[in-house]
C-alpha positions in Angstrom: -0.3 0.1 0.0 3.1 2.3 0.6 4.5 2.1 -2.3 1.4 2.4 -3.9 0.9 5.6 -2.0 4.1 7.1 -2.5 4.2 6.1 -6.6 0.7 7.5 -6.9 1.6 11.1 -5.2 5.0 11.9 -6.6 4.5 10.8 -10.1 0.6 12.0 -11.4 0.4 10.0 -14.2 4.3 10.9 -15.5 3.0 14.7 -15.5 5.7 14.8 -12.4 8.1 12.0 -12.2 8.8 9.1 -16.0 11.1 7.4 -13.9 10.8 4.2 -12.0 11.2 4.2 -8.5 13.7 1.3 -7.1 12.2 -1.1 -5.1 14.4 -2.1 -2.0 14.1 1.3 -1.4 10.0 1.2 -1.9 10.4 -1.8 0.5 13.0 0.4 2.8 10.0 2.8 3.6 7.5 0.4 4.1 9.7 -0.8 6.8 9.7 2.1 8.5 6.2 3.5 8.2 5.4 0.2 10.2 7.8 1.4 13.1 7.1 3.4 16.0 9.8 6.0 14.7 8.3 8.6 17.1 8.6 6.9 20.6 11.2 8.2 22.9 12.0 11.0 20.8 9.6 13.7 21.0 11.1 16.4 22.6 8.9 19.1 24.4 11.5 21.5 25.4 11.3 24.9 25.0 15.0 26.1 24.5 15.9 29.9 24.7 16.5 32.6 22.9 14.3 31.4 20.2 16.5 32.4 18.1 19.5 29.8 19.1 16.9 26.9 19.5 17.9 24.7 16.8 21.1 24.9 18.0 20.3 24.9 21.4 18.4 21.2 21.1 20.6 19.2 18.8 24.2 20.2 21.4 21.7 19.1 24.2 20.2 15.6 22.4 23.3 15.7 20.2 26.7 16.3 21.9 27.9 13.1 20.7 27.5 13.7 17.7 29.3 16.7 17.5 32.9 15.9 18.1 36.0 17.1 16.0 35.3 19.4 12.8 32.3 20.7 12.6 30.6 22.8 9.5 27.9 24.7 9.5 26.2 24.9 6.0 23.2 28.5 6.0 24.9 29.7 9.1 22.7 33.0 8.8 25.6 34.4 12.0 27.7 33.0 14.6 25.1 31.4 16.3 26.7 27.4 16.1 30.2 29.0 17.2 28.6 30.1 20.1 26.9 26.9 20.8 28.9 24.6 19.3 32.5 26.0 19.3 34.3 28.7 18.0 36.1 26.3 15.8 32.7 25.4 14.3 33.0 26.0 9.8 31.1 28.4 8.7 28.9 29.2 4.9 26.1 30.7 3.5 24.4 32.4 1.2 22.8 35.7 3.0 25.9 35.9 6.0 26.7 39.7 4.7 30.2 38.4 7.3 31.1 35.4 5.1 32.4 35.1 1.4 29.5 34.9 -1.4 28.4 31.2 -1.7 25.2 30.7 -4.0 25.0 26.5 -3.2 22.5 27.1 -6.2 25.0 27.6 -8.5 27.8 25.6 -7.1 29.2 22.7 -5.2 30.0 23.3 -1.0 33.8 24.6 -1.4 35.3 21.6 0.3 36.9 18.4 -0.9 35.1 14.8 0.1 35.1 14.1 3.8 36.7 17.2 5.2 34.6 17.6 8.1 33.5 14.8 11.5 30.3 16.5 11.3 28.0 18.7 8.6 25.5 20.4 10.6 22.6 21.9 8.4 19.3 23.2 10.5 16.1 24.4 9.1 18.4 25.4 5.6 17.3 22.1 2.4 13.6 23.3 2.2 15.2 26.6 0.6 17.4 25.0 -2.4 15.4 24.5 -6.1 18.5 21.3 -5.9 17.0 20.1 -2.9 18.7 16.3 -3.3 21.5 17.2 -4.4 22.2 19.9 -1.8 21.5 16.7 0.7 24.0 14.4 -1.2 26.6 17.1 -1.1 26.1 17.1 3.1 27.0 14.5 3.2 30.5 14.3 0.6 31.5 16.8 2.9 31.4 14.6 5.8 33.5 11.9 7.4 30.7 10.5 9.5 28.1 12.3 10.4 25.5 15.0 9.1 22.6 16.5 11.1 19.7 17.9 9.3 16.6 19.6 10.5 14.1 20.7 8.1 10.4 22.2 9.6 6.8 21.3 9.0 5.5 23.6 6.4 1.6 21.2 7.3 1.6 22.5 10.5 2.6 26.1 9.9 0.1 26.3 7.4 -2.6 24.7 9.3 -2.5 27.4 11.3 -3.0 29.7 9.9 -5.4 28.4 7.4 -7.4 27.9 11.0 -7.0 31.9 11.7 -8.4 32.6 7.7 -4.7 34.6 7.8 -1.5 34.1 8.3 2.4 35.5 7.6 3.1 33.1 4.5 6.1 34.8 4.6 7.4 31.2 3.4 4.8 30.7 0.6 2.9 33.8 -0.1 2.6 36.3 -3.0 4.7 39.4 -1.5 4.1 42.8 -3.2 8.2 42.9 -3.7 10.5 39.9 -4.5 11.9 38.7 -0.7 15.0 37.7 0.2 15.1 34.2 0.2 11.9 32.0 0.3 10.9 28.0 0.9 11.0 25.8 -1.6 9.7 22.9 -0.7 5.7 22.2 1.4 6.4 18.8 3.0 5.3 16.9 6.7 7.1 15.2 9.1 6.2 12.0 7.5 7.5 13.1 3.9 11.1 13.7 5.6 11.0 10.4 6.9 10.5 8.7 3.8 12.7 10.8 1.6 16.0 10.0 4.3 14.4 6.0 4.5 14.3 5.7 0.6 18.2 8.0 -0.1 19.4 5.9 2.5 19.3 2.8 0.3 18.9 4.7 -3.1 21.1 7.5 -2.6 24.7 7.2 -4.2 26.0 8.0 -0.8 25.0 5.8 2.0 24.5 5.7 4.8 21.7 4.7 8.2 19.6 7.4 10.5 21.3 6.8 13.8 18.9 8.6 15.8 16.2 11.7 15.4 14.3 13.7 17.0 10.9 15.4 17.3 10.2 18.9 18.0 7.0 19.6 19.4 7.6 22.5 22.0 4.6 23.1 25.1 4.2 27.4 25.5 1.2 26.4 27.8 0.5 24.1 30.4 -2.9 23.9 28.4 -0.8 22.6 25.5 1.1 19.8 28.3 -2.1 18.6 29.5 -4.0 18.0 25.9 -1.0 17.3 23.3 0.2 13.8 25.3 -3.9 13.0 25.4 -4.1 13.5 21.6 -1.0 12.0 20.5 -3.0 8.2 22.6 -5.4 9.6 20.4 -4.9 9.9 16.7 -3.5 8.0 14.4 0.3 7.7 14.4 0.6 9.8 11.3 -2.4 12.4 12.2 0.5 13.6 15.1 3.3 13.3 13.8 1.7 15.8 10.8 0.0 18.0 12.7 2.2 18.2 15.9 5.5 17.9 15.1 7.2 21.8 14.6 10.3 20.1 13.3 11.7 17.1 12.6 16.1 16.5 13.9 18.1 13.5 12.2 21.4 12.2 12.9 22.9 10.4 9.4 25.8 8.5 9.6 27.6 7.6 6.5 28.5 3.9 5.9 
């Protein structure tokens, strides 16, 4: 059933994809979907200050994977150096303090296996060639890649319920924006992508850890969310409650 679901969702009768999905990748996705991947992996804690939240979370949750040399891809400022260490190397398109770099036009300017760990938090959704850039992260890493991707469904769902929203990531602003999201996905699709790529991608890896961030801001949230997760099917809670999905990938 999962194979038919993936092919139907992304093929659309040949309008968007005219090749064939690999059977081993589809079977791997089937097996992953049968697991309760959220068990023990939900992070309710809110990290402050808010602009540093993603880095504080990976430092708190994945510190054992952050030894040695680190590259932060998409570092708009020096936050990662403050939290992960001053030796963390930075590269980004929109950081005026760094040399110019456009990931849409060029690969990461480092040889293969240059860094022990590569960090890329909430960046890939901004890249047109997401699949190519994802492989680029694996290429320059010696061992681990830590990525985070937002749950676009959750943000848009909340705005739709309100009848309006900022829609900075996807709307149609009167002036051309400096940057915006190129992709719209949910945590289930993120997982499917990673599992399929781990089997079928050119650079092999495995998922060694993960975290689903559901920051609880109020006492009501702390009571309601756990109850909802016991009532709704797993894919509902994953796709509607999770704010950001974090993964640690290990090259094989």
